[in-house]
BAVEX-944906 format. One record per residue (C-alpha): residue in one letter; y negated, x, z negated. Coordinates in nm, 3 decimals, always signed. Example, Ala and Ser with C-alpha at 12.3 -4.5 7.8 and 13.67 -1.06 7.14 Angstrom:
2
+--------+---------+---------+---------+
| residu |      yy |      xx |      zz |
+--------+---------+---------+---------+
|      A |  +0.450 |  +1.230 |  -0.780 |
|      S |  +0.106 |  +1.367 |  -0.714 |
+--------+---------+---------+---------+
END
This chain:
352
+--------+---------+---------+---------+
| residu |      yy |      xx |      zz |
+--------+---------+---------+---------+
|      X |  +2.222 |  -0.448 |  -0.501 |
|      X |  +2.184 |  -0.060 |  -0.560 |
|      X |  +2.390 |  +0.001 |  -0.318 |
|      X |  +2.235 |  -0.188 |  -0.013 |
|      X |  +1.920 |  +0.018 |  -0.125 |
|      X |  +2.096 |  +0.334 |  -0.073 |
|      X |  +2.219 |  +0.199 |  +0.271 |
|      X |  +1.831 |  +0.087 |  +0.361 |
|      X |  +1.730 |  +0.414 |  +0.301 |
|      X |  +2.043 |  +0.577 |  +0.446 |
|      X |  +1.974 |  +0.372 |  +0.806 |
|      X |  +1.603 |  +0.447 |  +0.772 |
|      X |  +1.645 |  +0.824 |  +0.776 |
|      X |  +1.890 |  +0.807 |  +1.076 |
|      X |  +1.622 |  +0.584 |  +1.258 |
|      X |  +1.385 |  +0.867 |  +1.216 |
|      X |  +1.628 |  +1.107 |  +1.328 |
|      X |  +1.681 |  +0.934 |  +1.639 |
|      X |  +1.345 |  +0.817 |  +1.712 |
|      X |  +1.208 |  +1.162 |  +1.685 |
|      X |  +1.493 |  +1.351 |  +1.882 |
|      X |  +1.413 |  +1.559 |  +2.193 |
|      X |  +1.042 |  +1.490 |  +2.108 |
|      X |  +0.754 |  +1.747 |  +2.173 |
|      X |  +0.656 |  +1.664 |  +1.811 |
|      X |  +0.401 |  +1.904 |  +1.637 |
|      X |  +0.655 |  +2.076 |  +1.425 |
|      X |  +0.475 |  +2.072 |  +1.104 |
|      X |  +0.364 |  +1.691 |  +1.130 |
|      X |  +0.772 |  +1.653 |  +1.179 |
|      X |  +0.888 |  +1.784 |  +0.861 |
|      X |  +0.639 |  +1.621 |  +0.648 |
|      X |  +0.794 |  +1.307 |  +0.621 |
|      X |  +1.118 |  +1.395 |  +0.563 |
|      X |  +1.017 |  +1.669 |  +0.304 |
|      X |  +0.888 |  +1.355 |  +0.115 |
|      X |  +1.207 |  +1.098 |  +0.238 |
|      X |  +1.425 |  +1.398 |  +0.110 |
|      X |  +1.238 |  +1.523 |  -0.176 |
|      X |  +1.211 |  +1.888 |  -0.100 |
|      X |  +0.932 |  +2.059 |  -0.287 |
|      X |  +0.613 |  +2.131 |  -0.138 |
|      X |  +0.308 |  +2.215 |  -0.214 |
|      X |  -0.043 |  +2.264 |  -0.008 |
|      X |  -0.099 |  +2.570 |  +0.242 |
|      X |  -0.406 |  +2.668 |  +0.057 |
|      X |  -0.317 |  +2.635 |  -0.318 |
|      X |  -0.117 |  +2.787 |  -0.568 |
|      X |  +0.198 |  +2.591 |  -0.650 |
|      X |  +0.153 |  +2.321 |  -0.901 |
|      X |  +0.198 |  +2.330 |  -1.261 |
|      X |  +0.562 |  +2.191 |  -1.370 |
|      X |  +0.360 |  +1.888 |  -1.519 |
|      X |  +0.233 |  +1.797 |  -1.180 |
|      X |  +0.399 |  +1.506 |  -0.953 |
|      X |  +0.173 |  +1.501 |  -0.686 |
|      X |  +0.320 |  +1.673 |  -0.365 |
|      X |  +0.060 |  +1.773 |  -0.108 |
|      X |  +0.125 |  +1.760 |  +0.256 |
|      X |  +0.127 |  +2.124 |  +0.377 |
|      X |  -0.135 |  +2.096 |  +0.638 |
|      X |  -0.410 |  +1.924 |  +0.439 |
|      X |  -0.706 |  +2.090 |  +0.298 |
|      X |  -0.749 |  +2.277 |  +0.664 |
|      X |  -1.076 |  +2.144 |  +0.738 |
|      X |  -1.117 |  +2.353 |  +1.082 |
|      X |  -0.881 |  +2.091 |  +1.293 |
|      X |  -1.089 |  +1.998 |  +1.588 |
|      X |  -0.900 |  +1.689 |  +1.649 |
|      X |  -0.657 |  +1.447 |  +1.434 |
|      X |  -0.270 |  +1.433 |  +1.524 |
|      X |  -0.193 |  +1.090 |  +1.625 |
|      X |  +0.195 |  +1.036 |  +1.588 |
|      X |  +0.162 |  +0.735 |  +1.777 |
|      X |  +0.086 |  +0.869 |  +2.115 |
|      X |  +0.424 |  +1.121 |  +2.062 |
|      X |  +0.688 |  +0.836 |  +2.051 |
|      X |  +0.830 |  +0.669 |  +2.376 |
|      X |  +1.048 |  +0.467 |  +2.218 |
|      X |  +1.015 |  +0.268 |  +1.886 |
|      X |  +0.694 |  +0.002 |  +1.824 |
|      X |  +0.412 |  +0.237 |  +1.973 |
|      X |  +0.188 |  +0.094 |  +1.692 |
|      X |  -0.113 |  +0.257 |  +1.744 |
|      X |  -0.239 |  +0.443 |  +1.414 |
|      X |  -0.587 |  +0.552 |  +1.556 |
|      X |  -0.890 |  +0.777 |  +1.466 |
|      X |  -1.250 |  +0.598 |  +1.430 |
|      X |  -1.451 |  +0.666 |  +1.671 |
|      X |  -1.733 |  +0.655 |  +1.430 |
|      X |  -1.709 |  +0.860 |  +1.141 |
|      X |  -1.923 |  +0.995 |  +0.813 |
|      X |  -2.034 |  +1.313 |  +0.806 |
|      X |  -1.845 |  +1.484 |  +0.490 |
|      X |  -1.959 |  +1.753 |  +0.248 |
|      X |  -1.690 |  +1.736 |  -0.032 |
|      X |  -1.384 |  +1.682 |  +0.083 |
|      X |  -1.193 |  +1.766 |  -0.277 |
|      X |  -1.147 |  +1.392 |  -0.426 |
|      X |  -0.953 |  +1.243 |  -0.686 |
|      X |  -0.934 |  +0.924 |  -0.503 |
|      X |  -1.071 |  +0.805 |  -0.218 |
|      X |  -1.197 |  +0.426 |  -0.161 |
|      X |  -1.166 |  +0.234 |  +0.158 |
|      X |  -1.310 |  -0.112 |  +0.197 |
|      X |  -1.199 |  -0.305 |  +0.459 |
|      X |  -1.450 |  -0.533 |  +0.588 |
|      X |  -1.581 |  -0.686 |  +0.925 |
|      X |  -1.796 |  -0.611 |  +1.194 |
|      X |  -1.989 |  -0.933 |  +1.261 |
|      X |  -2.352 |  -0.944 |  +1.146 |
|      X |  -2.420 |  -1.175 |  +0.819 |
|      X |  -2.194 |  -1.198 |  +0.506 |
|      X |  -1.996 |  -0.852 |  +0.567 |
|      X |  -2.294 |  -0.647 |  +0.591 |
|      X |  -2.480 |  -0.864 |  +0.292 |
|      X |  -2.130 |  -0.759 |  +0.080 |
|      X |  -2.190 |  -0.385 |  +0.196 |
|      X |  -2.510 |  -0.398 |  +0.117 |
|      X |  -2.404 |  -0.555 |  -0.245 |
|      X |  -2.129 |  -0.304 |  -0.281 |
|      X |  -2.353 |  -0.006 |  -0.264 |
|      X |  -2.582 |  -0.104 |  -0.503 |
|      X |  -2.336 |  -0.212 |  -0.732 |
|      X |  -2.011 |  -0.041 |  -0.838 |
|      X |  -2.020 |  +0.180 |  -0.529 |
|      X |  -2.314 |  +0.361 |  -0.664 |
|      X |  -2.108 |  +0.536 |  -0.917 |
|      X |  -1.905 |  +0.751 |  -0.753 |
|      X |  -1.871 |  +1.064 |  -1.000 |
|      X |  -1.744 |  +0.988 |  -1.349 |
|      X |  -1.711 |  +1.378 |  -1.430 |
|      X |  -1.776 |  +1.705 |  -1.262 |
|      X |  -1.333 |  +1.717 |  -1.177 |
|      X |  -1.281 |  +1.362 |  -1.155 |
|      X |  -1.437 |  +1.228 |  -0.861 |
|      X |  -1.419 |  +0.952 |  -0.548 |
|      X |  -1.645 |  +0.858 |  -0.272 |
|      X |  -1.633 |  +0.507 |  -0.098 |
|      X |  -1.619 |  +0.418 |  +0.281 |
|      X |  -1.645 |  +0.060 |  +0.480 |
|      X |  -1.323 |  +0.077 |  +0.736 |
|      X |  -1.442 |  -0.172 |  +1.079 |
|      X |  -1.341 |  -0.263 |  +1.438 |
|      X |  -1.520 |  -0.371 |  +1.726 |
|      X |  -1.731 |  -0.713 |  +1.721 |
|      X |  -1.747 |  -0.926 |  +2.061 |
|      X |  -2.090 |  -0.927 |  +1.950 |
|      X |  -2.283 |  -0.618 |  +2.098 |
|      X |  -2.568 |  -0.681 |  +1.893 |
|      X |  -2.339 |  -0.653 |  +1.600 |
|      X |  -2.208 |  -0.322 |  +1.706 |
|      X |  -2.541 |  -0.197 |  +1.774 |
|      X |  -2.652 |  -0.271 |  +1.398 |
|      X |  -2.311 |  -0.110 |  +1.272 |
|      X |  -2.371 |  +0.183 |  +1.424 |
|      X |  -2.753 |  +0.198 |  +1.295 |
|      X |  -2.556 |  +0.080 |  +0.945 |
|      X |  -2.330 |  +0.378 |  +0.993 |
|      X |  -2.614 |  +0.662 |  +1.086 |
|      X |  -2.839 |  +0.501 |  +0.757 |
|      X |  -2.572 |  +0.483 |  +0.526 |
|      X |  -2.314 |  +0.739 |  +0.609 |
|      X |  -2.023 |  +0.545 |  +0.482 |
|      X |  -1.870 |  +0.332 |  +0.792 |
|      X |  -1.612 |  +0.452 |  +0.980 |
|      X |  -1.554 |  +0.199 |  +1.309 |
|      X |  -1.231 |  +0.238 |  +1.539 |
|      X |  -1.230 |  +0.125 |  +1.893 |
|      X |  -1.008 |  -0.237 |  +1.863 |
|      X |  -1.124 |  -0.588 |  +1.820 |
|      X |  -1.200 |  -0.669 |  +1.448 |
|      X |  -0.982 |  -0.950 |  +1.376 |
|      X |  -0.716 |  -1.136 |  +1.194 |
|      X |  -0.448 |  -1.035 |  +1.371 |
|      X |  -0.553 |  -0.654 |  +1.418 |
|      X |  -0.585 |  -0.590 |  +1.016 |
|      X |  -0.292 |  -0.354 |  +0.980 |
|      X |  -0.471 |  -0.128 |  +1.262 |
|      X |  -0.790 |  -0.139 |  +1.015 |
|      X |  -0.608 |  -0.075 |  +0.701 |
|      X |  -0.372 |  +0.238 |  +0.873 |
|      X |  -0.644 |  +0.366 |  +1.030 |
|      X |  -0.872 |  +0.410 |  +0.680 |
|      X |  -0.535 |  +0.586 |  +0.537 |
|      X |  -0.509 |  +0.780 |  +0.842 |
|      X |  -0.863 |  +0.926 |  +0.832 |
|      X |  -0.886 |  +0.961 |  +0.480 |
|      X |  -0.541 |  +1.168 |  +0.441 |
|      X |  -0.681 |  +1.356 |  +0.699 |
|      X |  -1.033 |  +1.415 |  +0.604 |
|      X |  -1.012 |  +1.499 |  +0.242 |
|      X |  -0.800 |  +1.657 |  -0.016 |
|      X |  -0.737 |  +1.372 |  -0.216 |
|      X |  -0.434 |  +1.243 |  -0.475 |
|      X |  -0.478 |  +0.862 |  -0.413 |
|      X |  -0.658 |  +0.639 |  -0.193 |
|      X |  -0.761 |  +0.312 |  -0.286 |
|      X |  -0.772 |  +0.023 |  -0.056 |
|      X |  -0.976 |  -0.295 |  -0.119 |
|      X |  -1.191 |  -0.559 |  +0.068 |
|      X |  -1.529 |  -0.618 |  +0.069 |
|      X |  -1.541 |  -0.944 |  -0.160 |
|      X |  -1.382 |  -0.758 |  -0.427 |
|      X |  -1.562 |  -0.586 |  -0.749 |
|      X |  -1.335 |  -0.283 |  -0.859 |
|      X |  -1.437 |  -0.082 |  -1.125 |
|      X |  -1.315 |  +0.259 |  -1.006 |
|      X |  -1.368 |  +0.490 |  -1.296 |
|      X |  -1.154 |  +0.246 |  -1.509 |
|      X |  -0.884 |  +0.298 |  -1.270 |
|      X |  -0.926 |  +0.716 |  -1.269 |
|      X |  -0.873 |  +0.684 |  -1.586 |
|      X |  -0.564 |  +0.523 |  -1.590 |
|      X |  -0.383 |  +0.740 |  -1.320 |
|      X |  -0.545 |  +1.045 |  -1.481 |
|      X |  -0.375 |  +0.945 |  -1.849 |
|      X |  -0.049 |  +0.845 |  -1.694 |
|      X |  -0.062 |  +1.193 |  -1.550 |
|      X |  -0.184 |  +1.126 |  -1.166 |
|      X |  +0.153 |  +1.029 |  -1.041 |
|      X |  +0.305 |  +1.085 |  -0.740 |
|      X |  +0.559 |  +0.858 |  -0.475 |
|      X |  +0.283 |  +0.608 |  -0.636 |
|      X |  +0.225 |  +0.231 |  -0.497 |
|      X |  +0.039 |  -0.006 |  -0.781 |
|      X |  -0.166 |  -0.261 |  -0.740 |
|      X |  -0.163 |  -0.660 |  -0.855 |
|      X |  +0.199 |  -0.725 |  -0.758 |
|      X |  +0.378 |  -1.033 |  -0.612 |
|      X |  +0.715 |  -1.021 |  -0.733 |
|      X |  +0.886 |  -1.327 |  -0.548 |
|      X |  +0.707 |  -1.511 |  -0.256 |
|      X |  +0.872 |  -1.709 |  +0.010 |
|      X |  +0.771 |  -1.589 |  +0.371 |
|      X |  +0.527 |  -1.861 |  +0.549 |
|      X |  +0.767 |  -1.986 |  +0.848 |
|      X |  +0.561 |  -2.293 |  +0.944 |
|      X |  +0.384 |  -2.152 |  +1.284 |
|      X |  +0.004 |  -2.317 |  +1.232 |
|      X |  +0.025 |  -2.095 |  +0.932 |
|      X |  -0.216 |  -1.803 |  +0.933 |
|      X |  +0.037 |  -1.618 |  +0.711 |
|      X |  +0.322 |  -1.702 |  +0.985 |
|      X |  +0.565 |  -1.438 |  +0.985 |
|      X |  +0.889 |  -1.515 |  +1.253 |
|      X |  +1.240 |  -1.452 |  +1.205 |
|      X |  +1.205 |  -1.183 |  +1.464 |
|      X |  +0.927 |  -0.986 |  +1.277 |
|      X |  +1.138 |  -1.014 |  +0.947 |
|      X |  +1.459 |  -1.189 |  +0.918 |
|      X |  +1.460 |  -1.227 |  +0.519 |
|      X |  +1.414 |  -1.556 |  +0.304 |
|      X |  +1.161 |  -1.384 |  +0.091 |
|      X |  +0.915 |  -1.060 |  +0.045 |
|      X |  +1.035 |  -0.763 |  -0.138 |
|      X |  +0.768 |  -0.694 |  -0.404 |
|      X |  +0.435 |  -0.624 |  -0.285 |
|      X |  +0.068 |  -0.555 |  -0.373 |
|      X |  -0.189 |  -0.845 |  -0.316 |
|      X |  -0.397 |  -0.704 |  -0.014 |
|      X |  -0.705 |  -0.732 |  -0.188 |
|      X |  -0.661 |  -0.400 |  -0.398 |
|      X |  -0.379 |  -0.138 |  -0.380 |
|      X |  -0.339 |  +0.229 |  -0.441 |
|      X |  -0.124 |  +0.472 |  -0.281 |
|      X |  -0.083 |  +0.854 |  -0.351 |
|      X |  -0.130 |  +1.085 |  -0.040 |
|      X |  +0.213 |  +1.239 |  -0.092 |
|      X |  +0.383 |  +0.899 |  +0.022 |
|      X |  +0.112 |  +0.832 |  +0.303 |
|      X |  +0.334 |  +1.036 |  +0.627 |
|      X |  +0.597 |  +0.816 |  +0.555 |
|      X |  +0.433 |  +0.507 |  +0.576 |
|      X |  +0.251 |  +0.666 |  +0.916 |
|      X |  +0.633 |  +0.723 |  +1.052 |
|      X |  +0.753 |  +0.390 |  +0.915 |
|      X |  +0.500 |  +0.201 |  +1.152 |
|      X |  +0.702 |  +0.349 |  +1.445 |
|      X |  +0.989 |  +0.164 |  +1.372 |
|      X |  +0.862 |  -0.156 |  +1.239 |
|      X |  +0.609 |  -0.312 |  +1.371 |
|      X |  +0.334 |  -0.398 |  +1.149 |
|      X |  +0.325 |  -0.763 |  +1.053 |
|      X |  -0.098 |  -0.888 |  +1.033 |
|      X |  -0.017 |  -0.983 |  +0.668 |
|      X |  -0.041 |  -0.598 |  +0.655 |
|      X |  -0.017 |  -0.623 |  +0.249 |
|      X |  +0.324 |  -0.768 |  +0.252 |
|      X |  +0.417 |  -0.483 |  +0.530 |
|      X |  +0.322 |  -0.228 |  +0.308 |
|      X |  +0.586 |  -0.401 |  +0.026 |
|      X |  +0.853 |  -0.354 |  +0.257 |
|      X |  +0.754 |  -0.034 |  +0.381 |
|      X |  +0.759 |  +0.078 |  +0.017 |
|      X |  +1.094 |  -0.116 |  -0.032 |
|      X |  +1.274 |  +0.060 |  +0.224 |
|      X |  +1.111 |  +0.417 |  +0.169 |
|      X |  +1.245 |  +0.392 |  -0.202 |
|      X |  +0.864 |  +0.387 |  -0.336 |
|      X |  +0.900 |  +0.145 |  -0.612 |
|      X |  +0.596 |  -0.081 |  -0.661 |
|      X |  +0.363 |  -0.036 |  -1.016 |
|      X |  +0.178 |  -0.314 |  -1.183 |
|      X |  -0.127 |  -0.225 |  -1.238 |
|      X |  -0.310 |  -0.408 |  -1.569 |
|      X |  -0.658 |  -0.555 |  -1.549 |
|      X |  -0.633 |  -0.699 |  -1.167 |
|      X |  -0.777 |  -1.045 |  -1.138 |
|      X |  -0.858 |  -1.304 |  -0.859 |
|      X |  -1.089 |  -1.511 |  -1.057 |
|      X |  -1.380 |  -1.484 |  -1.249 |
|      X |  -1.353 |  -1.391 |  -1.612 |
|      X |  -1.467 |  -1.627 |  -1.875 |
|      X |  -1.542 |  -1.422 |  -2.196 |
|      X |  -1.665 |  -1.074 |  -2.237 |
|      X |  -1.322 |  -0.928 |  -2.340 |
|      X |  -1.182 |  -1.092 |  -2.069 |
|      X |  -1.449 |  -0.885 |  -1.859 |
|      X |  -1.420 |  -0.534 |  -2.019 |
|      X |  -1.047 |  -0.578 |  -1.945 |
|      X |  -1.096 |  -0.592 |  -1.575 |
|      X |  -1.036 |  -0.325 |  -1.344 |
|      X |  -1.062 |  -0.525 |  -1.058 |
|      X |  -1.219 |  -0.891 |  -1.001 |
|      X |  -1.147 |  -1.071 |  -0.627 |
|      X |  -1.168 |  -1.201 |  -0.430 |
|      X |  -1.362 |  -1.400 |  -0.209 |
|      X |  -1.679 |  -1.251 |  -0.453 |
|      X |  -2.049 |  -1.359 |  -0.267 |
|      X |  -2.316 |  -1.052 |  -0.245 |
|      X |  -2.499 |  -1.212 |  -0.515 |
|      X |  -2.233 |  -1.284 |  -0.765 |
|      X |  -2.126 |  -0.885 |  -0.683 |
|      X |  -2.467 |  -0.843 |  -0.843 |
|      X |  -2.433 |  -1.057 |  -1.125 |
|      X |  -2.090 |  -0.874 |  -1.179 |
|      X |  -2.265 |  -0.566 |  -1.196 |
|      X |  -2.568 |  -0.650 |  -1.423 |
|      X |  -2.286 |  -0.792 |  -1.651 |
|      X |  -2.114 |  -0.500 |  -1.681 |
|      X |  -2.429 |  -0.311 |  -1.784 |
|      X |  -2.480 |  -0.501 |  -2.043 |
|      X |  -2.195 |  -0.507 |  -2.170 |
|      X |  -2.187 |  -0.136 |  -2.195 |
|      X |  -2.474 |  -0.127 |  -2.396 |
|      X |  -2.336 |  -0.363 |  -2.676 |
|      X |  -2.131 |  -0.247 |  -2.976 |
|      X |  -2.063 |  -0.555 |  -3.149 |
|      X |  -1.786 |  -0.675 |  -2.909 |
|      X |  -1.456 |  -0.665 |  -3.058 |
|      X |  -1.143 |  -0.755 |  -2.864 |
+--------+---------+---------+---------+
END
């Protein structure tokens, strides 16, 4: 098994070299993923060398805030997948680009439930965006375009009023979830100087500060991919299923370990490798499984994070133990959960 994993990494590196050979790439971005894959030491251009205890490796061009246009790797290659890693055409105005975690929430573009969920998040777990003066985070919602122009107009208004929407020019549907997910990561990577990107969905309640404490106490690990892990999951081959994957897309019997799509954390030092991987293997609409496949091929170990639950806790101790609760939480329940945590924070008599 160890020999097979080593051979996969060798094949991936060879494919990367073959893919970009004789292409007019931006040299800086050409070398970033290979520095990560080959373990070459690097640091941000505008920072002093990190302490020996720091495990984070940030891309060299991060923090250069005067870039007029983001580089789009999908426009560079004439072979490969041509998967579009796009820059959102509607973006927030950002004042503070130095964050510990950027939270990106996949949301829907249609009027109705998704708008109510975004409102509920802003009024609950999304409003407490500063843990202290040194560990900061911000939250943004990632959307595509609706077939209903009224919904698009309302989304543009919502973006102006709240300054927390990124909207890409693609059809917002289930098949295009990978475009939405990678757009959000690409935007966060190019916009902020941050250590991690947390991706979640708009029907999930997240205690971000609890996650921040875990990451900080763990030493802010680099090359990190973590969440609620599926260890062994058989690939669905029924064409009638929404999770159907053909053998042409992925010809293995089961998925490698991957994080449930409702919640995953990636450190920013590995993101360039994931961006380039999309040019080698076409992303599946089951984007969570795809990221697990990419992580395996890139030699990135998946980490199981405690406190993630896909159903509602029943006891006070279960609530206090949780980092994220989901999914399929309604806007009303989102607010109820937040009030529950507020009340638990005031109690001194709970012993777990």
